C-alpha positions in Angstrom: -7.0 -24.4 17.0 -8.4 -25.2 13.3 -7.6 -28.1 13.4 -9.2 -29.0 17.2 -12.7 -28.8 14.9 -12.1 -31.9 13.6 -13.4 -35.0 14.9 -13.1 -38.7 14.5 -16.2 -40.5 12.6 -18.6 -42.6 14.8 -17.6 -45.3 17.1 -20.0 -48.2 16.4 -18.2 -49.1 19.9 -19.3 -46.3 21.8 -22.2 -46.0 23.5 -24.8 -43.6 22.2 -24.1 -41.2 24.6 -20.5 -40.6 24.2 -21.2 -40.2 20.6 -23.7 -38.1 21.3 -20.9 -35.7 23.5 -18.6 -36.8 20.9 -21.0 -34.7 18.1 -22.2 -32.2 20.9 -18.7 -30.8 20.9 -18.0 -31.1 17.4 -20.9 -28.5 16.8 -19.2 -26.2 19.0 -15.7 -26.3 18.2 -17.0 -25.3 14.4 -19.1 -22.6 16.3 -16.0 -21.1 17.4 -14.2 -21.6 14.1 -17.0 -19.8 12.8 -17.0 -17.1 15.4 -13.4 -16.5 14.6 -14.0 -16.2 11.0 -17.1 -14.2 10.6 -17.6 -12.5 13.5 -13.7 -11.6 14.7 -12.4 -12.4 11.5 -9.3 -13.9 11.3 -7.8 -13.8 7.9 -8.9 -17.5 6.8 -5.4 -17.0 4.5 -2.9 -15.9 7.4 -0.1 -17.9 7.3 0.8 -19.1 11.1 4.0 -17.1 10.9 5.5 -14.2 9.4 7.9 -14.3 6.2 11.1 -14.7 6.4 10.2 -16.1 10.3 13.8 -18.3 11.1 11.5 -18.4 14.7 9.0 -20.0 17.3 7.4 -23.9 15.8 9.1 -26.0 14.1 6.2 -28.1 13.3 4.4 -24.5 11.5 2.3 -25.4 8.7 1.3 -22.7 7.2 -2.3 -21.3 6.9 -5.1 -22.5 8.6 -6.8 -24.9 6.2 -3.2 -26.2 6.2 -3.5 -28.0 9.6 -6.8 -30.0 8.2 -4.4 -31.3 5.9 -2.1 -31.9 7.9 -4.3 -33.8 9.9 -4.5 -37.0 8.6 -7.3 -38.8 7.1 -8.3 -41.0 9.8 -10.4 -37.6 11.1 -13.5 -36.4 9.9 -12.7 -32.9 8.0 -15.6 -32.5 5.7 -17.6 -30.5 7.5 -14.5 -27.8 8.4 -13.1 -27.5 5.2 -16.2 -26.9 3.3 -16.6 -24.5 5.7 -12.8 -22.4 5.2 -13.4 -23.5 1.2 -16.7 -21.4 1.3 -15.4 -18.5 2.8 -12.0 -18.3 0.3 -9.1 -20.0 1.9 -6.3 -20.9 -0.7 -6.5 -24.9 -0.8 -3.1 -25.0 -3.0 -0.6 -25.3 0.3 -2.7 -27.2 2.2 -3.0 -29.9 -1.5 0.7 -29.7 -0.9 0.6 -31.4 2.2 -1.9 -33.0 1.6 0.2 -34.6 -1.4 3.4 -34.8 0.7 1.6 -37.3 3.7 -1.0 -39.6 1.1 -3.9 -37.4 2.2 -6.5 -38.5 -0.3 -9.5 -37.7 1.6 -8.7 -34.5 1.9 -7.2 -34.1 -1.8 -10.8 -35.8 -2.2 -13.1 -33.1 -0.6 -11.7 -30.2 -2.0 -12.0 -31.7 -5.5 -15.6 -32.7 -5.1 -15.9 -29.1 -2.9 -14.2 -27.5 -6.3 -17.0 -29.3 -8.7 -19.9 -28.7 -6.6 -19.2 -25.4 -7.0 -19.3 -25.8 -11.0 -21.9 -27.2 -11.0 -23.8 -24.0 -8.9 -22.1 -22.4 -11.5 -23.7 -23.9 -14.9 -26.7 -21.8 -16.6 -29.6 -23.8 -16.4 -31.7 -21.1 -19.4 -33.4 -23.2 -21.6 
């Protein structure tokens, strides 16, 4: 479900109308994710399966951010990744998936988010 908020980058082969529709759809999906986390209170670090579960989805990846890492790098996951990290998503299991799948884009997004968090905490006293 969280992976549904990812979107493909702009495609010059698509018309301006198609691009606008894709952007609107993306904004709606991001709004849905924000609502689930901020209003409904969905646990951003809850696994998709209870511990020890042997039934259910054969492709269960873990926490919501794990699905973003597993989506592949052809989609734009910047906004979704940063939003989830801003809301305290633990990137550790997702980084393992990204490493396994060779998703260097996701790894770079997490590193960039961590870097800006550190930059924002620097003391600015002169």
